[in-house]
Structure formats: structure tokens, C-alpha cells
N, C-alpha and C positions, 0 to 999 in steps of 0.2 A: 198483309203479306204473309205467305206460307212459311212454316218453320224450316222447311228444307231448302229454301232459296238462299243464295248467297247475298247477304246484305252488302252494300257498296263498301262499307268500312272494313269488311273481312274477306273480300274477293281474293285478295292476294294470299291470305292464309289458306283458303280453299284450294287455290291453284297449286301452292306448294305441297299440300297434303296429297292432292291428286297425282302430282309428279312423283312423289315418293312412292305411292302405291303402284304406279305403272313401272317404275324402275325396279321395285322389289319383285313384281310379277315377271318382268323380263329376265331377271337374274335366274329364275327357275325354269325357263323355257329350254327345250333341247337345243335350240340354236346357239345358246350361250354356254352350253355344257362343254367342259366342266368348269365349275367356279370354286372348287375346293379339292383337297386330296382324295384320292381313290384308294380304297382298301381292297386287297386281293387276298382272300383266304385260301390257304393250301392245307388240305386235310391230312398232311403227313409231316413227319419230323424233318428237321433240316438235314441236308445231305443226300436226300433221295432225288430221283430224276425230276419229279414235279417241282421240287424246291429249286433245283438247278435251273430248270426252264424258266421259272418265274424270276429268278435273280439275274438271268441273262437278258430277258426281254424287258423286264421292269424299267430299268434306267432309260432305255430308248423310247419306251412307251411314254414315260414321264416327259421326255424332251418334246415328243411330237404332240402331246396333249396340253403341255404347258402347266401341268399340275403334278405334285408328288404322287407317285404310285407306291403305296406302302404294302410290303409283303408281310402277312401274318400267318404263322404256322399254328394250326389247331389240329393236332394228330389224335388218333384213336378210333376204334371201331371200324377198321378198314377204310378210313378216310371219310366216313359218313358224318362225323361230328362237324368238321369244317364245312362240308357241303350243305348240311342242314342249316347252318348259320346263314349261308348265302340264300338258300331257298326261302327263308323266313324274313329276309331283309327287305327294306323298302325298295321298290323297283324304280330307282332314280338314277342308276348308273354309277353310284358311289360305293357300292359293295359288289364285288365280283368274286368268282371262284376259279382257281386253276385246277381243273379236275383231270383224272386219269381214267383208264379203263376200269380200275379198281372200284372207284366210287361212282362212276357214271354208267357202267355196264354190269359189273359183277355183283356189287353189293345189293342192289335192289332185288336180286333173286335169292339172297342169303338171309336178309334180315326182314322178317315178317312185319315188324313194327318200325321200319325205317321212317324217319321223319320227313321224307320228301319223295316226290315222284319226278323222275328226270323229265318225262314228257309233259307233265302238268305244271310243275313248280319251277322249272328252270328254262331259260332261253339260251340256245346256242349262239355264241358270238363268232368264234373262229377256232379251228383246230391248228395247233402250233406245229406239232411234229409227231413222228412215231419213232420207236426204238425197240430193240430186241431184248428178250429175256434169255438168260443162259443158266445152265447148271454149273454152279460154282462150289467146289469142295475144298476143304482144308487139305493142304499137301500131305498131312499125316495119314489121311484116308488112303488105303492101298488100292486105289483104282485110277486108271488112266483113260478109261473110255466108258461110254454109256453101258455097253455090254457087261463090263466088269462091275459097274455099279449095280446093275440089276441082279447079277449073280450073287453079289455080296449081300444085297438086301433080301434076296430069297433064301439064302443059306441060313440066316439067323433072323427070325422075326423080331422087329423093333430094335435091332442092333444099332441102326443109324438114326440120328436125329437131324431134323431139318428146321431151319428158321424161316420166318416170314415177316413181312412188314405189318402184320396184324391179322387176327382171325378174320377170315372172309376176304382178305386182300387178294389181288391177282397172283401174288407169289404163293399164297396158300392154295388157291384154286389150282394153279399150275401143278403143284406137287401132288395134290390129290388126284388130278386127272392122270398124272404120270403113274401113280400107284395103281389106279384103276386099270390102266392100259397094260401094265407089266406084272401086276400082282405083288409088287414090292411093298412091304409094310415098314413104315418109318414113323418115328415119334415127332409130332409137331410141337415146336416151341415158338409161340408168337412174340413179336416185339412191337414197339411203337414206332415203326418206320423202317425203311430200307437201310439207312445208315447204321442204326444200332444192331440190326440183324447181321449185316455184313461184318461189323466189328466183332461180333460173337463168333462168326465162322473163322475169321482171321485168328482170333485168340484161341481157337480150339474148344470153345465152350459147346459148340454144336458142330456137326460134321459137314453140313452142306446147306445150300439155299438155292432155290430157283429165283435167281436174282436179276434185277434190272442190270443190263449190260454196262450202262454208262458208269455207275460208281464202282462196278466190279473190275473194270479193265485196269485201272491203275494198280490195284492189289495183285492182279494176275501178272502184270508187267514185271513186278519186283518179286515174284515168286511166293507171295503171301496167300494166293488162291490158285487153284487149278481149274480152268474152264474146260468142260467136257463137250458141250454141244449147245446150240441155240434151240429154243422151243418155238421159234417163230416160223413164218411161212417161207423164209429164204435165208441164205447166209448173210449175216450183217456186214455192211461195207466197212465198219470199224474193226471187224475181226473175221475176215473172209476164210480163215483157216478152220473156223468152227463149223462142223457139220450140223445139219438140221436133225431133229429126232427121226424124221422120216428116213433120212440117209443112214441113220444109225440103227434102223430096223424097228423103231417104235411107232406104232400106229396110234397117234394121239392128235386130237384137233390142235392145230398150231395156235399160239397166242402171241400177239404183238402188242406192245405197250403204246398207247396213244395219249396225248396230252393236249388240252384245249381250254379256252376261256368260256365260262358261262356266266349268265346274269340271272337275277330273279325274274320269273315269268311276269309279264306285264310291263317290263321296261320298254319305254317308247322306241319305236322303230328307228327314229332319227338318231337316238343315242346309240342303239346297237350298230347302226351304220357308221357312226363316227368312231366308235370303238374298233370296229372291224377294220376300217381304213387305217387307223393308227397302228393296229397290230400287224397288218400286212406291210405297212411302211417299215415297222421295226424289223420284221423278218427279212426284208429285202436289203437291209444295211449290211455292208461287208463285215462289220464287227460281229453282228449276231450270226451271220451265216458261217463265218470262220470259226466262231466259238462252238456252234452247234456241230459242225463237221468234226472238230477236235474231240468232242465228247460222244460222238456217235449218233447224233440226232439226224433224222431225215426230215427236212423242212417241208411243211405242207401248205398251210395258209389258205384253206378252202373257205367257201362262203358259209354263212350261218345255216343256210338250207342244206348244204352238203354235209356239214358237221352233224346236224340234227338227224339227217337220213342215215348216216353212218352209225350213230349211236343206237338208233332204233333197230337197224339191221343186225348189229352185233348182239344187242340185247335179245332179239328173237332167236338168234343162233346159239348163244351161250346158255340161255335159260334151260332148255331141255337137257343140255349136257350136264349142267350142275345137278338138276333133279335126278337124272339117270344115275349119276355117280353117287348120289346121296350126300353131297357136300354140304356141311353146315358149319357155321362159325362156332368157336368154342364157347361154352357157357360162361 
């Protein structure tokens, strides 16, 4: 009798072992995904729009997937630290990233040694929403329009200081593009996220910020910030009184903030499809739609293919602009 044959007295043992092996394999298949909590890395500090989006969608996503969705903030280097962790994670659907224009479009053109390629190392899952950026100044700054801001910045070189959510972040790039378009010279002060930078503007530590509109609006409502204009392609629905930079006479490429979910490249298509369906389901719930409308998000929820195409197009558009303006992250 061969050694690998099941002898009569241990056939049952072989059967049990085989059953355990099959069960274990089935537990790892996309059809049974997810079987454990899912981590979502956000490359920015708490309080910013990416963080807000994650914490609004996360609970609904957890309900629809039947597993805990854990939000983890890993800020720094323009959002690239958190995104690199996603790019290097196992492609099994249990590590995701909630990215923004900052670390999915802008950063790859600023950091020559960035630890990931958006096209090669990440897989688009779904775009959640877009939002606007606005020029937010401390009320003590003696300007009430973009024209007055430019005049003041031109009058005395480096008189004004502006904050950003990190060197090389979208808010940094926006300010540098503004300076290149107007000739205004301002001092850059980077922070580890939108929340800390806005707090600094409100406290008067710095004069202004090209800020995400969502977290800036409550401060503006209570007079702690003054909003001058949006730098987006159209007036935001959450603040229709704000003119665009084009309307204010500044010829600068508009910037809109966008936020979406990505996974490590190589994640099985079945898992991407299941995640996408759950995200769309979450975005369609009245609770998420109402909350997004309150904070100024325009809900999207496009397909993985559409999201990937959008990122590629914007990257090809913003890259030459960054190089022409000579924008570089701080050392």
C-alpha cells in the first residue's frame, strides 16, 4: 500500500483535514470578502475634508459590508505617507486609502522620490465627491476682495504669510499658482493638515490660506475667517456668493478638490466591484447625502474606470503647470 493513501482506520481523519483546508481556502476567496475589519488610511490630519469624507461614509460602508471600517490618519509630506502605506499593502481588500487631489494628482509631480505611482501601484475604486477651495484670510488682514489682496501683497514683498496642509499639498500648489499668476510674493508656512493650518489662520499666526471650503465655512459663518473667492471652476453651491478667481480678474488654472477610495494594485476585480457597490450604496443613503450637502460636498460615485481616467487626465494637466511655475515642496 502506498504511503499517501488513506488507510481505512484514518479515512475519517483525512476527511476532516481536507474539509478544514477547503474551508480555510474558501474564507480567502473574493466571494466571501470581507471576513475581517477593513483599514482605510487617510494621509492627512483629522479635521480636513478627506478625514470628514471618510468618517461620514465609513459607518455606512461598515453596515453594508458587514465588517468594521477603521479610519486611520497618517499625515505628512503632502498626504504621501499614508498613500504609500496603501500602495505597499497586500492587495487583499483589507487596506484602502481615501485619497485627494493632493496625494493622487499633485504630489507625484512634486516629490521625485515618492514611494508610489498612482497608475502602477494603486487601483481606483470609486470617487466620492468634489469640493471647492477658497481664499480664507484672518479678519485682521485689511482686504475684502481678491483685488485688494493682490495690491497688498505687491506693495510689500513677503508681507503676508499663508498656510497650507503641507509642503506640496493642493493648498500649497494653489497659493504658488496664485502668486505666479499675480506676482504676489507671500511666505509659505506648512502644517500637518488642513485643520491645523486653518486654526493658525483663525488665531492670527498666519494671514491667510488657500483652504478647503468645507472646514473653512463654519469659521467664516462666525466671523473668524473672511472668504474672498473660490479658486474652483465654478461658484460653490455651499457658498454661491463667492466669485471665482476668473470673475475676480485672475487668470489662473482652476483647482477643484476631489476625494476617492483607492486600493493596492493587484486587488482582485471581484473585491474592487464589491467595494465599489458598497460605496455607491453608502453615497445613495439619505444620511450621507444630507451630510455631504450640509458640508459642501458634491456627490459623484463614478466607476473605477471613470475615476482612474479622471486622475490620469488631471495629472497630465497639472504636471506641466507645476513645472512651469517651478513649484517644489519645502526641504
